[in-house]
N, C-alpha and C positions, 0 to 999 in steps of 0.2 A: 584439665583439672586445676582448680584454684588452690594455690598454696597459701596457707594462713601463717604469716610470719609471727615471730615472738612479739614484735613491737605492736602489730595489729591486735593480737590477742590481749596484750596488756592494756592497750587503749580501751578495748571493750570492757575489761574487768574494772578499770578505774573510772569509767564514764559515770557522770552523775545520774542519779535515779530519775530526775525530771529534766528532760532536754528543753532548751529554749524553743518557744513556739516559732514555727516557720513564718516567713513574711513573703507576701506576693508583691512583686514590682511589675509595673506596667510601662512598656516602652511605647511612646506616642510621639510621632514627629512634630505634632502641633504643640507639644508642651514646651515650657521654658527650659533653658539650658540646665544641665545637671539633673538632679532628682529633687522633687519637692517633698514637703512633709507627708504628703499622702502616698509617697512611694511611686510617683509617676515621673518617668525619666524621658528626656528627649532622645537619647541614643542608647543603643545596646551597650556601648562602652561605659556609659555612666552607670547603667544598671549593674553590670558585671563588677564594677568597682565597689558598689554598695552592698551587694548581697553577702549573706553568710551561708555556711554549709547548710544544705537542705532547703534553701529558699526556692521560690519559683519566679521566673521572669516571663510575663505574658507580652509578646510583641504583636502589636496591632497590625493589620494589613497595611502594606505600603512598602516603599523602597527606602532603605536606610544606608546611606553612604557614611560609614564610620570614619572618623578622622585618622585612625591608625588600626593596626591589628588588634583584635579583641582577644584578650587572654583571660580565661576563666581559671582562677586558681583555687576556688572553693569547691569542695567535693559535694556530690549528690545534689547538684543544682539542676532544675528543669528549666529549659528555655523552650517556651511553647509559642509557635506561630500558627498561621493558617496556611495549610498546604496550597501552593500555587499562587498565593496572594501576598506572602511576606518574604521580601528579598533583602538579603544582607550582602553588601559589598564594602569595599574600603577605598579610601582616597590615599592610602599609603603609597609612597613612591619607593619604599625600601625593597630592593630586590630580594625575593625569596621569602618575604614575610607571609606566614599563614593568615588567612582571613579570620579564622576562629580556632582557638586552642582550648581543649577540654582537659579537665582534671578528672581524677578517679570518681567513678559513679555518676558523672554528669549525663544528662539526657537532653538531646536535641530532637524536637518534634515539630514538623510542619514548616520548615524553612526552605527557602531557595538561596543558595550561597553562590555568588558569582565573583571569584577572585579578580582583582584588578590586573592590569598589564604588568608583566614581569614579577607577579606575586608568586608565593609558594603555594602550598596546599590550600584547598578550601577549608578543610578541617584537619588539624593536627591533634592527634590523641596523645596526651602527655600523662595519662594515668590509666589504671586498669578498670575493667568492668564498666565502660561507657556504653551508651546506646544512642544511635542515630536512626530515626525512623520517620517515615512519611516526608522525606526530605530530598531535595535535588541539589547536587554539587556540580556546577557547570563551569569548568575551567576552559574558557575559549578565548579570552583576551590574549594579546601578544605576550609570549612568555619566553624569557631568556633563561629561566631557572628550570633545570631538569628535575622534576619532582612529580609526585602523584597528586591527584585531586583529593584523595583521602589517604592519610598516612598515620601509622602508629609509630611513635618515636622508638628508636632502638633501645632506649634505656628503660622502657616500661617492663617490669618484671611480672610475669604470670597474669592470671585473669583472662577474661573473655570480653572482647569488644564486639558489640552487636551492631549489625546493619539490617534493618527491617524496612521493607518497602521503600527502598532508596534508589534513586537514579543518579549515577555518577558518570560524568563525561570528562575526559582529560584529552583536550586537543587544542592547546594554545596556538593562536594564529602565528604563522611565520616561524614556528619552531621547526628545526631540522635536526636529525640525528640524535634525538633524545631517546633515552632508554628506560626511563622510569615508567612503572606501571600506573594505571589509573588508581588502583587500590594497592597500597604497599603495606604488607603485614610486618609483624615484629617477630624476631627470632624466638622469644621466650614466652609470648602470650598468644592467645588464640583469637581467631576471627570467626564469628558466627553470622553468616549472611543468609537472609531469607527474603524471597519474593522481590528481588532487586534486579536492576539492569546496570551493567558496567560496560562502558564503551571507551576504548582507548583509540586516540586519533590516528590519522594516517602517518604521522611522523613520530609516534610515541612507541613505547615498549608494550609489554603485555597488558591485558585487561586487569588481571589480578596476579600479584606476586607475593608468594609466601616463602619466607626464608627461615632457615634453621641454624641457630648457633647457640642452642641452649645446652648448658653443661650440668644442669641439675639432675639429669637422669630421669626426669619425669616426661613421658610422652606429651607432646603438645598437639592437641586435637583441634583441627579447624573443620568447620562445617559450612557447606554451600548448598542451600536447599531452594528449589523452585526459582532459580535465578538464571539470567542470561549473561554470559561473558563474551564480549565481542572485541576482537583486535582489528582495528582499522588499518594498521600497517601491514602491507603484504608479507612482511617478514615477522609479524608479531604473533605471539602465543596468546591463546585465550587464558590459559592458566599456567603459571610458572611456579614450580615448587623446587626449591634448592636447599642444599644442606652443606654447611661448612665442615671442615675436617674435625672440629671438636664438638660437633653437635650431638645431641641425643636424638631419640626417635621423633620424627615429624610425620604427622598423620593428617590426611585430608579426606573427609567423607563428602562425596558428591551425591546428591539425591535429587532426581527430577530436575535437572538443569541442562541448559543449552550452552555449548562451547563452540564459538565460531572463530577459527584462527585465520591467519593471513594466507592468501592463496599462493603466493610465490615461494616462500620458504618457511612459513609459520606452521605451528602445530596446535592441535586442540589442547593437549596436555604435554607439558615439557617438564620432565623430572631430571635433575642433574645434581652432581656434587662437585665440590671444588677440591683441588689436591691439598695434601698435607704439607706443612712447611718443614717438618723435621722427620727424617726417615725413622719409622718405627715408633714414634712417640705420639701419634695422633689416634684418638678413638674414632670409631666409625660413626657417621651420621646417617642413620637409616631413614628412608622415606617410604611411606606406605600411602597409596591413594586408592580408595575404594569407591567405585561409581555404580550407582543403581538407577536404572531408568534415566540414563544420560544420553543426550543427543550431541554427537560431535560431527560437524559438517563444515565444509568450505575451506579447510586448511590444506596446505600441501601434504602435511603428515597428520594422521589422526592422533599419533602420540610419538614422542621422542623420549626414551628412557635411557639415560646416559650415566652409567656408573663408572665409566672409564675416566677417572679423574686425572690420570697421568701421575707423574712424580714417582715416588718410591713406595707409597703406602696406600693400601686400600682405605677408602673413606666412606664406606657405608653400602648397605644393600638396598636395592630398589625393588619395590613390588607394586604393580598396577593391576587392579582387578576391576573388570567391567562386566556387569551382569544386567541382562534384560535391557540392553542399550542399543543405540544405533551408532556405530563406530565407522565413520566414513572419512576418506581423505583422497586427494588426487594421487598420492603415491603411498607405498607401503610404510607403515610405522617402523621405527628402528629401535633396537634394544642392544645395549653394549654393557659389558662388565669389565672388570679390571683385575689383573693380578700383578702385584708389585714386581718390578723388574730386577731390583737389587736387594735380595733378602739379607737381613742382618741377624745372624743366628742368636745373638745374645738377647734380642728383644722379642718377647712372646708374640707380638702382633704382626711382626714382619713376615712377609711371604704368604700371608693368608689371603686368598682371593675373596673378593666380594661377589655378589650375585645381582643379576637384574632379570626380573621375570614379569611377563605380562600374561594375565589369564583372562580370557574372554569367554563368557558362557551365555548361552541362550540369547544371543544378540545377532544383529544384522551388521555384517562387516563388508564394506565395499572393497577394502584392500587392507591386508595386514602383511607383515614381513613373512616371507616364505621360510626364511632360516635366520638363525642368530649368528653373531660373530664368533662365539665360543661356547664351550659347554656350560659356562656359567651365565650365559645370556639366553633366555628361552622365551618362546611364545607358545602358549597352550590355548587351544580353542576347542569348544565342545558345544554342540547344538546350535551352530551358527547358520545363518542364511546369508544370501548375497544378492542384494537388489541395488539398482541404480538410484541416484538422487531423484531423478525425474519420476521414477516409479513410486517413490515414497512421499515426496513433499509437494505441497500445493504450488509453490512458485519459488524455486531456488534463486532465480535471478533477482528477485526482490526480497530475498532472505526471509521469505515466509515458509518456515519449515514445519508448519503444522502438517499432520498426516493427511494425505488425500484419502477420499472415501474408498479408493480401490487398493490402498497400500496393503501389501502382503503381510505386514508385521502387526496388523490389528488382531487383537485377541490371541496373541501367541506368547504372552509373557507370564502365563500362569496366574494364580490367584494373588491378590494383593497381600502383602505381608505387614503385620502390625507395626513392625519397627521402621517401615519406610513411610514417606509422605503419603497421606491418604487423599491428596489432591494432586492434580498434574500442574504443569507450568502455568496454566491459565486459572488455576483454582477450581477446576471442575473435578468431579469424583475420579479417583485413581482407577477404579474399575467400573466400566459402564456395561460392557458385554459379558459374555461367559468367562472371560479372562482379561488380564491387563494387556495393554499394548506395549511394544518395545519403545524405548526412548522417553523423552520428557513429556511428550504430548499424548494425552489419552483422547482418541478420536471420539467426538460426539457429533453425530450427523446433524448438521444444520440444514434447514430446508433451502432449496434453490430459490432463486429470485426470477420471476417471470417479467419479461419486457416484450412489448409488441408494437409494431407499426404496420400501416397499410400503404399500398401504392397510391391510393386515392381515397377521399372520403365522399366523393360524388361520382356516381356511375349510372349506367342504364342496364335494364334487364338484358341478359344474354351476354354481357361483357365480363370477363374474368377479373377479379380483384386479387392482388397478391398480398398475403399476410406474412409478415416477417417476425419471427421470434428469436433471431440469431443473437440478440443482445441479452437474452436470458443467461443467467450464470449460476454456477454452483460454488459457493464460498469454500467448499472443502476440496475443490479441484477434481472431483470425480466426473464432473460433466453432467449435462442434461441428457437423459435417456429417452424421454417421451414428452410429446407436446399434445395437450388435450384442447382441441379447438371447439368452441360453440359459436356459430355464426349468427344466431339470433333469428333464423328463419326455420328453426326446427331441425337443421342439419348439424350433426356432431361428428367430428373426425379426430382420430388420433394418428399422429405421425412420429417417426423417429428422426425426421429431418426438421430443421428450424423454419422452413418456409413451405407454404402451401398456397393454392389458389382456390377461389370459390366463385361460382356464378349464381346470381340471384334471379329467380324466375319471375318474381312479382315486384312491382314498385312498392316503396315504403322506406321507413327509417329503421335500421337494424343495429342493435347494440349486442355485440358478441363478447366473448371472454376467452382468456387463455390461462391454463394451469399447466405447469411443467413438473416433471418428476425427475429426481436424480438417479444415479446408478444404484443407490441403496434403497430406492423406493420412497424417499421423503418427498412430500408434496409442497409446492409453493403456495403462497397466497394467490388466489385468483385475481387477475387484473382484467379490467374492462378494455375491450378493443374500442378504439375511437369510432363513433357513430358513422355508419356508411349510409348516405342518402341514395336510394335507388329509384330512378325514374323509369317510366315506360320507355322502352328503347326503340320503338318503331319510328322511323323518320317521318316527318310530315308528308302529307299527300298534297301535291300542287297540281292544279288544273289551269291551263291558260285558255281564256275565252276569246280574247282578241289580242293580237291579230290571229287570224286562222292560219293554219299551216299552208305555206305557199300562197297566202292571200296577197292581193294587190290593192294598194291604197294610193289615191291621187293626192299629190301635193303641189301639182302645177296646173295652171289654167291658160287658155288662149288669151293672148293680149295683142291688139292691133297696133302695130307700130308703122305709121305711114300706110303704105299699101300692103304691108306684109302682116301675116299672123304668126306670132311666136309664142312658144310655151315658156312660161316664167313661173318662178316659185310663188305660190299663193299662201300668205301667212294664215289666212282663214282655214285653208285646207290642212296646213301643217298643224294647227292647233286642234284639229279634229282627230289626229292620229292618236288612238288610245290603246293602252296596254292594261288589260283587266284579267281577272281570274280569281280562283279560290285557293285557300290553304287551310288544311284541317289537321288536328293531332289531338290525342287524348289528354296530353298534358298542356294543351293550349299552344298558341302561336305567339312567340315573342316579337317577331318582325319578318318582313319580306324584303328582299333585295333583288334588284334586276340589273342586268348588263345588256347594253345595246351596242352591237358591233356591226360596223360596215364591212361587208365582204367584197363588194365590187361596185363600180360606178356605172350607171347607165344600164345597158342590157348585157354587159359582160358577165361571164361566169366567175365564181369564186376560185381563186388560185388554190392549188392543192397544198403547197408548203410555203406559205408566206413568211418572209423574214420578219415582218412586224404586222401588228394588227391595229385597227383604228377603232377606238371606243368613244362613246359619248362620255365626256368628262365634265363632271360638275353640272350636267344638264344644260350647259350653255354652248358647248362646242365639242367637236370631235378632235381627238388627239391620238397620235401614234403611241403604242405601248407594247410591251412583251406579250406575245400570245399565251405565254404560260401563266400570266398574272392578269386575268380579266378584271376590268374596272366595274365593280358593283357599287350601287348606291341604294339607300333605302327608299321605299315608296310608301304611300298611304295604305294602311290596312285597317279596315273597320268591318265589324260584324261578319267576319269570315271572308271578306273580299279585299283584294288589293287592286289599286288603280293608279295609272300615271298617264298624263298626256304630254305630248311634245309642246314646248313653248313656241308661240307664234313667231318669236324673234329668232328661233334657231335656224341657222343657215345650213339646212340639211340638203344633201344632194340626192337626186333620184338614183336608185340602184338596189342591190341585193343586201338585205340586212338580216341579222340574227338576234333574237331575244333569248336571254337566259334568265330563268327565275329560280331563286333559292329561298326557301322558307326555313326559319329557325324556331324550334319548338320551345316550350316553357323551361326546359332544363339545358337549353343550348345545343340540342342535337340538330344539325342541318339536314335538309333533304338533299337528294341528288338534284343537280341542275335539270330543269325542264326547258328544252330548247325548241324554239319555233323559228323557221325562216320565213321571211316575207319580203315583198318588193314595194318600194315607193316609186311612183311614176310622176 
């Protein structure tokens, strides 16, 4: 609630009837130093020094390294940048300096603020009713100052400071043991956060810290709507709400938000009070947190509600209510109350116990405390279910806690209520099915994505091709339930497994397709299967004309040497030894290769298990080689016939030989070897 002070009211009454016209300043890094007569300034610092209340500063895209911290003291000034393209940093070396300080009513829109090393907050709010929207505050440079990235000064009284569509990261490099939250609230003013992401680094404190020390008696209402609060510190809390001994009521309304606390000892929601300093003299500081459609996950404890302040005086009652939410944690949440140990009869507040109560209704709770520490600390649950993280969320390991298509909490939250957010954490309608879902995410079934590959894109008839759709996926985590295959030859198959095989009966080019369906029946876009070229699969037919099987061919002639007649190698006869035949195939013949092996010399028989074989190598000589790897070489093939003659110069020996012929068809399919044995005499 905004408190209108007497001074503010008087200022409104005494204001002149006609206000001075607002001026627009432009910040352009290419401009001259300072601000010119046309209100163009080189730096934001210069523009801030020149503006009056109610003026506008337009910061053109670019990165601006301000000479020092930028302090805006005029009220109701708009600083307008271009989201994602306008960056403000500072060259200040002063430890703890904020990058940008705002006064009451100021608005920041579309900036990226990156504090320098050892600097303080990216934005320090020094007035009430400010607004930061469409902005990123990224505090990652080395930091020796323990502070938040966005901070409301403790002296600000009343009002509501708004954060809309803001990303805030507080994780200065090299920092250790720091406890400040990424967003630090103010005891007596409110924070209203919408559609934002807050991330506290691995060595930092909570994501959001809201404190209470307001003595006005007016409840301070904070709201967090459609936002994600993430504590990177294993001991960090996503949301910390505290109340000092002299505070009035502190209230936080959580709506459609995600809270991810530290896994080692952190909590999703931590509510606690601090002890009074004077026995019996402290008024209680009550804390009330109400969560609707909240998702709490990842933390050691889903909640820690600690009203056991210690000391001698009760310091406030604690009440946490979670409705239609997902309340998960590795261990049970804890709830503690406190009764003063040393009552002082003369003081009316002494000896009065405070209470701590957690109420969880119509929610899914993985683990909650089974019992409380005393009669004044209670946990009440009704209408709750109990599912594991893996059963509800798409991918917990990657912090994707959108609901999976098979989550049991879908459509179990009843009808949407007018007072709650009408959209979910992603901005989608709050109610899609017959009822709302539990938690921050409303499941909207997105279609799966089909992906396919084949074992080959060239094959022959009668040979199976493997089709693989295993890389198809469902973004909702429900999985692919059915694969609809069209192979392009008129055959259509549906499978529940991601792989299948298909045999083509006829040659041709086949363009198939795959469509997949998820467990909720959503259909993917149909994807084309890579073209498969199918050739006629019958091997070529080879016929050997010459030599004939077991034929004998003369390569020697009688030669008179003195009075003797001797058989000698005759080159003319050698050159007449021909190897001919035919090769045919429907897809044509790409080539013919032959192998000529010598089995035995003279009239000897071929050995049964030779250690090595002798092949015609390079057509010029015979060489020994492995019998498992015959030496083939190509021969002339024309008009369906192949032919080869031994060279006259070949030093071939009479003996037993073996011809092996292999033909390769037009798509590369070889025939079986055709073997003929013959003798050279």
